[in-house]
C-alpha positions in Angstrom: -19.8 -68.6 11.9 -22.9 -67.0 10.4 -23.5 -70.1 8.2 -23.3 -72.4 11.3 -25.7 -70.1 13.1 -28.2 -70.3 10.3 -27.9 -74.2 10.1 -28.5 -74.6 13.8 -31.4 -72.2 13.7 -33.0 -74.1 10.7 -32.6 -77.5 12.5 -34.1 -76.1 15.6 -37.1 -74.7 13.7 -37.7 -78.1 12.0 -37.5 -79.9 15.3 -39.9 -77.4 16.8 -42.3 -77.9 13.9 -42.3 -81.7 14.3 -42.9 -81.5 18.1 -45.7 -78.9 17.4 -47.2 -81.3 14.8 -47.2 -84.2 17.2 -48.9 -82.1 19.9 -51.5 -80.7 17.4 -52.4 -83.6 15.0 -55.7 -82.0 13.9 -55.7 -79.9 10.7 -55.9 -76.1 11.0 -58.5 -74.1 9.0 -57.1 -71.1 7.3 -59.7 -68.4 6.2 -59.0 -66.0 3.3 -61.0 -63.0 2.0 -64.1 -63.7 -0.1 -65.2 -66.2 2.4 -62.8 -68.9 1.1 -60.9 -71.2 3.5 -58.7 -74.3 3.5 -57.4 -76.8 5.9 -53.7 -77.6 6.3 -51.8 -79.7 8.8 -49.8 -77.9 11.5 -46.5 -79.2 10.1 -47.3 -77.8 6.7 -48.2 -74.4 8.1 -45.0 -74.3 10.1 -42.8 -75.2 7.2 -44.5 -72.7 4.9 -43.9 -69.9 7.5 -40.3 -71.0 8.0 -39.7 -71.0 4.3 -41.2 -67.5 3.8 -39.3 -66.3 6.8 -36.0 -67.7 5.4 -36.7 -66.1 2.0 -37.5 -62.8 3.7 -34.3 -62.9 5.7 -32.3 -63.9 2.6 -33.8 -61.0 0.6 -33.0 -58.5 3.4 -29.4 -59.8 3.6 -29.1 -59.4 -0.2 -30.4 -55.9 -0.1 -28.0 -55.0 2.7 -25.1 -56.5 0.8 -26.0 -54.7 -2.4 -26.4 -51.4 -0.5 -23.0 -51.9 1.0 -21.5 -52.6 -2.4 -23.0 -49.4 -3.8 -21.8 -47.4 -0.8 -18.3 -48.8 -1.1 -18.3 -48.1 -4.8 -19.4 -44.5 -4.2 -16.9 -44.1 -1.4 -14.1 -45.5 -3.5 -15.1 -43.2 -6.4 -15.2 -40.2 -4.1 -11.8 -41.1 -2.6 -10.3 -41.4 -6.0 -11.9 -38.1 -7.1 -10.5 -36.4 -4.0 -7.1 -37.9 -4.6 -7.2 -36.5 -8.2 -8.3 -33.1 -6.9 -5.5 -32.9 -4.3 -2.9 -34.1 -6.9 -4.0 -31.5 -9.4 -4.1 -28.8 -6.7 -0.6 -29.7 -5.3 0.8 -29.8 -8.8 -0.9 -26.5 -9.7 0.5 -24.7 -6.7 3.9 -26.0 -7.4 3.7 -24.9 -11.0 2.6 -21.5 -9.8 5.5 -21.2 -7.4 7.8 -22.2 -10.3 6.3 -19.4 -12.4 4.8 -21.9 -15.0 1.6 -19.9 -15.1 0.0 -21.6 -18.1 0.5 -25.1 -16.6 -0.7 -23.9 -13.2 -3.9 -22.4 -14.7 -4.6 -25.6 -16.5 -4.2 -27.8 -13.4 -6.2 -25.5 -11.1 -9.0 -25.3 -13.7 -9.1 -29.1 -13.6 -9.5 -28.9 -9.8 -12.5 -26.6 -10.2 -14.0 -28.8 -12.9 -14.0 -31.6 -10.3 -14.8 -29.5 -7.3 -16.2 -26.0 -8.3 -16.1 -24.7 -4.7 -12.5 -25.7 -3.8 -11.4 -22.6 -1.9 -7.7 -23.2 -2.3 -7.9 -23.5 -6.0 -10.2 -20.4 -6.3 -7.6 -18.4 -4.3 -4.5 -19.7 -6.1 -6.1 -19.3 -9.6 -7.3 -15.8 -8.8 -3.8 -14.8 -7.6 -2.3 -16.1 -10.8 -4.9 -14.1 -12.9 -4.1 -11.0 -10.8 -0.4 -11.4 -11.6 -1.3 -11.8 -15.2 -3.3 -8.5 -14.9 -6.6 -10.3 -15.7 -8.2 -8.4 -12.8 -11.9 -9.1 -13.6 -11.3 -12.9 -13.6 -9.3 -12.7 -10.4 -12.1 -10.6 -8.7 -14.7 -13.2 -9.9 -12.8 -16.1 -8.5 -12.1 -14.5 -5.1 -15.6 -13.3 -4.7 -16.8 -16.8 -5.2 -14.3 -18.0 -2.6 -15.6 -15.3 -0.3 -19.2 -16.6 -0.7 -17.9 -19.9 0.6 -16.3 -18.4 3.7 -17.5 -14.8 4.3 -15.5 -14.4 7.5 -12.1 -15.4 6.1 -9.9 -12.4 6.4 -7.3 -13.8 4.0 -9.9 -13.9 1.2 -11.0 -10.4 2.0 -7.5 -9.1 1.9 -6.9 -10.9 -1.4 -10.1 -9.5 -2.9 -9.1 -6.0 -1.8 -5.8 -6.4 -3.5 -7.5 -7.4 -6.7 -9.8 -4.4 -6.6 -6.9 -2.0 -5.7 -4.8 -3.3 -8.6 -7.8 -2.9 -10.9 -8.0 0.8 -9.8 -11.4 0.1 -8.2 -10.4 2.0 -5.1 -13.8 2.5 -3.6 -14.7 -1.2 -3.8 -11.2 -2.0 -2.3 -11.9 0.3 0.6 -15.3 -1.4 1.1 -13.6 -4.9 1.3 -11.1 -3.5 3.8 -13.8 -1.9 5.8 -15.6 -5.3 6.0 -12.4 -6.6 7.6 -12.5 -3.8 10.1 -16.1 -4.8 11.0 -14.7 -8.2 11.9 -11.5 -6.9 13.5 -11.8 -3.2 14.3 -8.1 -2.6 14.9 -6.6 -4.7 12.2 -3.4 -2.7 11.3 -3.0 -4.2 7.8 -6.4 -3.1 6.8 -5.9 0.4 8.2 -2.5 0.7 6.5 -4.0 -0.2 3.1 -7.0 2.1 3.4 -4.7 4.9 4.4 -2.4 4.3 1.5 -5.3 4.3 -1.0 -6.4 7.7 0.4 -2.8 9.0 0.2 -2.4 7.9 -3.5 -5.7 9.6 -4.3 -4.7 12.8 -2.5 -7.6 12.5 0.0 -5.6 13.9 2.9 -8.4 14.4 5.4 -9.6 10.8 5.0 -6.1 9.5 5.3 -5.6 11.6 8.4 -8.7 10.1 10.0 -7.5 6.5 9.3 -4.1 7.4 10.6 -5.6 8.4 13.9 -7.3 5.0 14.2 -4.0 3.3 13.3 -2.1 5.1 16.1 -4.7 3.7 18.5 -4.3 0.1 17.2 -1.7 -1.0 19.7 1.4 -0.9 17.4 4.8 -1.9 18.6 7.0 1.0 19.7 9.1 1.1 16.5 6.1 1.1 14.2 4.4 3.7 16.4 7.4 6.1 16.0 7.3 5.5 12.2 3.5 6.1 12.0 3.8 9.2 14.1 6.2 10.6 11.5 3.6 9.7 8.8 0.9 11.5 10.9 3.2 14.6 10.9 3.2 14.5 7.1 -0.5 14.0 6.9 -1.2 16.9 9.2 0.9 19.1 6.9 -1.0 17.9 3.9 -4.4 18.6 5.6 -3.1 22.0 6.6 -2.2 22.7 2.9 -5.6 21.5 1.8 -7.3 24.0 4.2 -4.9 26.8 3.1 -5.8 26.2 -0.6 -9.5 26.4 0.3 -8.9 29.6 2.2 -9.6 28.1 5.6 -6.6 29.8 7.3 -7.6 29.0 10.9 -7.7 25.3 10.2 -4.5 25.4 8.2 -2.7 27.1 11.0 -4.0 24.6 13.5 -2.8 21.6 11.5 0.6 23.2 10.8 1.0 23.8 14.5 0.0 20.2 15.3 2.6 18.9 12.8 5.3 21.1 14.4 4.3 19.9 17.8 4.8 16.3 16.7 8.2 17.1 15.1 9.9 20.4 15.9 12.3 19.8 13.0 9.6 19.2 10.4 10.5 21.8 7.8 7.3 21.7 5.6 5.0 22.6 8.4 7.1 25.6 9.4 7.1 26.8 5.8 3.4 26.2 5.6 2.8 28.2 8.8 4.7 31.1 7.3 2.7 30.9 4.1 -0.5 31.0 6.2 0.7 34.2 7.8 1.5 35.7 4.4 -2.0 34.8 3.2 -3.4 36.7 6.2 -1.3 39.8 5.3 1.0 39.2 8.3 4.2 39.4 6.1 6.5 40.6 8.8 5.4 37.9 11.2 6.0 35.3 8.5 9.5 36.6 8.0 10.2 36.5 11.7 8.8 33.0 11.9 11.0 31.7 9.1 14.1 33.5 10.5 13.5 31.8 13.9 13.0 28.5 12.1 16.3 28.9 10.3 18.1 29.6 13.5 16.6 26.5 15.1 17.0 24.1 12.2 19.9 25.6 10.1 18.1 24.6 7.0 19.1 26.8 4.0 15.6 26.5 2.4 14.4 29.1 4.9 17.0 31.5 3.6 15.7 31.1 0.1 12.2 31.8 1.3 13.3 34.8 3.3 15.3 36.2 0.4 12.2 35.9 -1.8 10.0 37.5 0.8 12.3 40.4 1.7 12.9 41.2 -2.0 9.2 41.3 -2.5 8.8 43.6 0.5 11.5 45.8 -0.9 13.7 45.3 2.2 16.9 43.6 0.9 18.9 45.1 3.8 17.1 42.7 6.2 18.1 39.8 4.1 21.7 41.0 4.0 21.6 41.2 7.8 20.3 37.7 8.1 23.1 36.4 5.9 25.7 38.4 7.8 24.4 37.1 11.2 24.6 33.6 9.9 28.1 34.1 8.7 29.1 35.5 12.0 28.0 32.2 13.6 29.6 30.0 10.8 32.2 32.1 9.0 33.6 29.1 7.0 30.3 28.2 5.4 30.9 28.5 1.7 27.2 28.0 0.9 26.3 31.1 3.0 29.1 33.1 1.3 27.8 32.1 -2.1 24.2 33.0 -1.1 25.2 36.5 0.2 27.5 37.1 -2.8 24.7 36.2 -5.2 22.4 38.6 -3.3 25.0 41.4 -3.7 25.2 40.5 -7.4 21.5 40.7 -7.8 21.4 44.1 -6.0 24.2 45.4 -8.2 26.5 45.8 -5.2 29.4 45.2 -7.5 32.4 45.7 -5.1 30.8 43.7 -2.3 29.8 40.9 -4.6 33.3 40.7 -6.2 35.0 40.8 -2.8 33.0 38.0 -1.4 32.7 35.8 -4.5 36.4 36.0 -5.2 37.1 34.2 -1.9 35.2 31.2 -3.3 37.8 30.4 -6.1 38.4 26.7 -6.2 35.0 25.8 -4.8 33.5 22.9 -6.7 30.6 24.4 -8.7 29.0 21.9 -11.2 26.5 24.6 -12.3 29.1 27.1 -13.4 27.1 29.8 -11.6 30.1 31.3 -9.7 32.2 31.6 -12.8 29.3 33.1 -14.6 28.9 35.8 -12.0 32.6 36.4 -11.7 32.8 36.8 -15.5 30.0 39.4 -15.4 31.7 41.2 -12.5 35.1 41.3 -14.4 33.3 42.8 -17.4 31.9 45.5 -15.2 35.4 46.2 -13.9 36.8 46.3 -17.5 38.9 43.2 -17.1 37.9 41.3 -20.3 40.7 38.8 -20.2 39.9 37.6 -16.7 36.2 37.4 -17.7 37.1 35.1 -20.6 39.1 32.9 -18.3 36.1 32.6 -15.9 33.8 31.7 -18.8 36.2 29.0 -20.0 36.6 27.6 -16.5 32.8 27.6 -16.0 32.3 25.7 -19.3 34.9 23.1 -18.4 33.6 22.4 -14.9 29.8 22.8 -15.4 27.7 19.7 -15.3 24.4 19.9 -17.3 21.3 18.4 -15.7 22.1 19.4 -12.1 19.0 19.9 -10.0 18.5 22.4 -7.3 16.9 20.0 -4.8 17.4 16.3 -3.9 15.6 13.8 -1.7 17.8 12.6 1.1 16.0 9.2 1.0 15.7 8.1 -2.6 18.0 10.8 -4.2 15.2 12.0 -6.4 16.2 15.4 -8.0 13.9 18.3 -8.8 14.0 22.0 -9.6 11.3 22.9 -7.1 11.2 22.3 -3.3 8.2 20.4 -1.9 7.2 19.1 1.4 6.8 15.6 0.1 9.2 13.8 -2.3 7.5 13.1 -5.6 9.7 10.0 -6.0 9.4 8.0 -2.7 6.5 9.9 -1.2 8.3 10.7 2.1 7.9 14.0 3.8 10.6 16.4 5.0 13.3 14.8 2.8 13.7 17.4 0.0 16.8 19.5 0.6 19.3 21.6 -1.3 21.2 19.3 -3.5 24.7 18.8 -2.1 26.2 19.2 -5.6 24.6 22.6 -6.3 24.7 24.7 -3.1 22.1 27.0 -1.8 21.4 29.3 -4.7 21.6 27.0 -7.8 18.0 27.4 -8.8 18.0 31.2 -8.7 21.4 31.5 -10.4 20.4 29.3 -13.4 17.1 31.1 -14.1 17.1 32.5 -17.6 14.0 34.7 -18.0 12.6 37.9 -16.6 9.9 37.7 -13.9 8.5 39.3 -10.8 11.1 39.8 -8.1 8.7 37.8 -5.8 9.9 34.5 -7.3 13.3 33.4 -6.0 13.8 30.8 -8.8 13.0 33.2 -11.7 14.7 36.5 -10.7 17.5 37.3 -13.1 20.4 39.6 -12.2 20.3 43.0 -13.9 23.6 42.4 -15.7 23.7 38.7 -16.0 25.6 37.3 -19.0 23.3 35.4 -21.4 
């Protein structure tokens, strides 16, 4: 169609030139620079113009076609390059998911060789390096990805993870704080900042973040869980203040923890310890006794026994045990605790009368048999003492711990408000396999009577 158009146009131009020549037979004078001139016929001038015009048009068409060819070549090359990039990237991601790390790294590096700013490849390769514990390389790649898209929260979270795993906690917090500048109530960022502070033992900072988290509009179930965490954090902040000697602040935070959870044992113990530091020993004892009555937790009995022995008032502790037994007369743990106290106070007849009622009670520590053997020796019955020792040796189980976490079953000799194993608060309790007094019964060295776990009975068999 274009060729036909050009032929028609050329014929029309020739016809027009002939007509123009007939109408203008006289020659035309053409003047040039340097005062030169020449005469040409009109038909010649027209044909020359048409020829140059055709050449110009042809040249322009050629230029346009060449340009189109170059653009098509570049486009085809770019398309093939993009196809190679996407193929390498897809294969690299698949290799990564299949845990073929070396292959994935090779493929993703080919992607970056073709397209250095490919965000997906930078992210995926950085994640692989983090899993391989090449943290510096992971951080470099993810920071480069961040430069390409500074407002991308996924990249910021990934970078924070790199920094956290690399133990660069301050830089990780900075990355997470940047997320909070974009999204002020982002729960995930708040969770991770709080957890970093908890691992570092920065309880005041963790408490501040937890306050922000509780205002972040969490679902009801998460809100209840995080309120429990807040209870634990208030306890830790209270302990921090108590260690620094700021008793008013310590008391305030312990009370706030108890207000959030009336059954939160660590805060009640911490409150009593605050009173002891203030010299209000009797008030501390009364506080712990009330807490025991409310919660029934035998840890308070251990604390009270320790405190009353230090005060030189064992009679008060005997009263507390007797009152508790009056409420629950069948509680073997309470009988064992009172019998042990009689034993420590050399109230031989009372100790023998009470502990002898516990025959047949499972005792993996062998403590009951140990005490009964000692009591039989004091009564002059050596044969019965030997039988008790043999029974204790056959039933005792080495390695029993005094306390156990109710969550992760972590065992320890010392009570603490927070489990060293799983990090949960208010889960350390008397180990079910040992009973209430296992720690104090197994102690084997002389110490101040102030320590429940190290007081040794005056005639204990070694």
